C-alpha positions as a printed NumPy array, in Angstrom:
array([[132.582,  74.296,  18.898],
       [132.382,  70.532,  18.532],
       [134.702,  68.731,  16.12 ],
       [132.884,  67.913,  12.861],
       [133.819,  64.574,  11.203],
       [133.302,  64.104,   7.444],
       [131.195,  60.975,   7.468],
       [128.478,  60.203,   5.   ],
       [125.622,  58.098,   6.431],
       [122.581,  57.376,   4.491],
       [119.511,  58.818,   6.248],
       [115.81 ,  59.655,   5.92 ],
       [115.211,  63.357,   6.518],
       [111.712,  64.579,   7.367],
       [110.011,  67.58 ,   8.865],
       [108.473,  66.816,  12.209],
       [104.959,  65.379,  11.818],
       [105.243,  65.562,   8.045],
       [102.695,  63.034,   6.717],
       [102.599,  64.226,   3.034],
       [102.603,  61.916,   0.102],
       [106.229,  62.825,  -0.54 ],
       [107.318,  61.315,   2.749],
       [110.868,  61.495,   4.113],
       [113.669,  62.37 ,   1.81 ],
       [116.355,  59.747,   1.212],
       [119.762,  61.555,   1.531],
       [122.991,  61.486,   3.384],
       [125.091,  63.449,   5.995],
       [127.931,  65.673,   5.005],
       [129.518,  65.748,   8.501],
       [128.626,  64.791,  12.018],
       [129.511,  66.108,  15.461],
       [128.674,  64.783,  18.954],
       [125.418,  66.765,  19.065],
       [124.679,  67.646,  15.405],
       [124.996,  66.945,  11.77 ],
       [124.908,  68.601,   8.373],
       [122.505,  66.817,   6.053],
       [122.237,  67.448,   2.304],
       [118.645,  68.16 ,   1.283],
       [116.717,  68.939,  -1.898],
       [114.35 ,  70.996,   0.276],
       [114.883,  74.375,   1.696],
       [114.49 ,  74.536,   5.467],
       [113.936,  77.429,   7.914],
       [116.021,  78.059,  11.049],
       [114.162,  76.731,  14.09 ],
       [112.221,  73.985,  12.184],
       [112.317,  70.493,  13.806],
       [113.643,  67.666,  11.621],
       [113.736,  63.943,  12.195],
       [116.748,  62.105,  10.827],
       [116.828,  58.251,  10.72 ],
       [119.885,  56.246,   9.912],
       [119.024,  53.6  ,   7.37 ],
       [121.446,  51.057,   8.761],
       [120.748,  51.258,  12.586],
       [117.198,  52.718,  12.253],
       [118.03 ,  55.231,  15.043],
       [115.985,  58.497,  14.786],
       [117.273,  61.753,  16.157],
       [115.177,  64.889,  16.38 ],
       [117.01 ,  68.152,  15.804],
       [116.439,  71.843,  15.337],
       [117.615,  73.448,  12.079],
       [120.457,  75.828,  12.89 ],
       [121.143,  76.902,   9.281],
       [120.196,  76.13 ,   5.677],
       [122.789,  77.09 ,   3.041],
       [122.328,  76.852,  -0.754],
       [124.586,  74.352,  -2.316],
       [124.904,  73.417,  -5.992],
       [121.987,  72.281,  -8.257],
       [119.018,  72.683,  -5.965],
       [120.643,  71.245,  -2.935],
       [121.026,  72.646,   0.631],
       [123.313,  72.016,   3.527],
       [121.027,  71.704,   6.555],
       [122.775,  72.092,   9.898],
       [120.938,  70.306,  12.674],
       [121.5  ,  70.569,  16.412],
       [120.276,  67.665,  18.4  ],
       [120.032,  69.485,  21.808],
       [121.366,  67.389,  24.601],
       [120.868,  64.152,  22.613],
       [124.182,  62.623,  21.566],
       [124.577,  61.108,  18.026],
       [124.648,  57.373,  18.5  ],
       [124.68 ,  56.228,  14.824],
       [126.919,  53.346,  14.456],
       [129.487,  54.727,  11.971],
       [130.059,  57.839,  14.11 ],
       [130.446,  55.81 ,  17.265],
       [132.947,  53.524,  15.478],
       [134.925,  56.624,  14.263],
       [135.047,  58.041,  17.717],
       [136.381,  54.701,  18.93 ],
       [139.181,  54.814,  16.374],
       [137.665,  52.689,  13.58 ],
       [138.334,  53.044,   9.904],
       [135.879,  54.564,   7.527],
       [135.856,  51.408,   5.433],
       [134.225,  49.602,   8.353],
       [131.224,  51.919,   8.376],
       [128.921,  50.05 ,   5.946],
       [127.963,  53.392,   4.499],
       [128.848,  52.339,   0.891],
       [130.17 ,  54.5  ,  -1.892],
       [128.739,  57.754,  -0.334],
       [131.251,  57.479,   2.506],
       [134.116,  57.015,   0.093],
       [133.079,  59.988,  -2.024],
       [132.599,  62.169,   1.025],
       [136.015,  61.283,   2.451],
       [137.744,  62.056,  -0.898],
       [135.989,  65.53 ,  -1.087],
       [137.217,  66.38 ,   2.442],
       [140.819,  65.099,   2.193],
       [143.597,  67.435,   1.137],
       [145.061,  66.708,  -2.216],
       [148.825,  65.97 ,  -1.836],
       [150.889,  66.346,  -4.929],
       [154.325,  65.097,  -5.338],
       [156.791,  64.152,  -8.108],
       [155.335,  61.577, -10.459],
       [157.274,  58.336, -10.691],
       [157.007,  56.266, -13.684]])
C-alpha cells in the first residue's frame, strides 16, 4: 500500500462526461498518495465510477476510478480514487515528496485545518 499524505488541495470533482447544470463540485482532498487520493464530496459515488479531479492551482486534471465511497459527517463522503498508472503531479504533493513544508503549498486554510486534524495531540505540563 502506498503512503498516504494528509494534504488538502482545493479541487474540482466531477463525474466523467458530466455536463449537468450543477457542474463540477468545488471541494478538497483529505489525503494523497502517489497514484490516488481521498476527496471529500457532497455526492455519493459508486465503486467503479470514473471521476475527473482538477487542482485549482495548477489546473492539472487526473482521471481516476472510485475505489470506495464512505459516509462521513453531515451529508459528506470520503471518495477514494485510484489513478491507475498515472502518478499524482499536483504541485503541493510534488513539493511534499521533495521535502517541502506544508506552508509552502499555497493551499490556504484548508491545508492548515487538514494538518491539524491528522497530527497527534501532544499534551505536556502547562507552564505559566
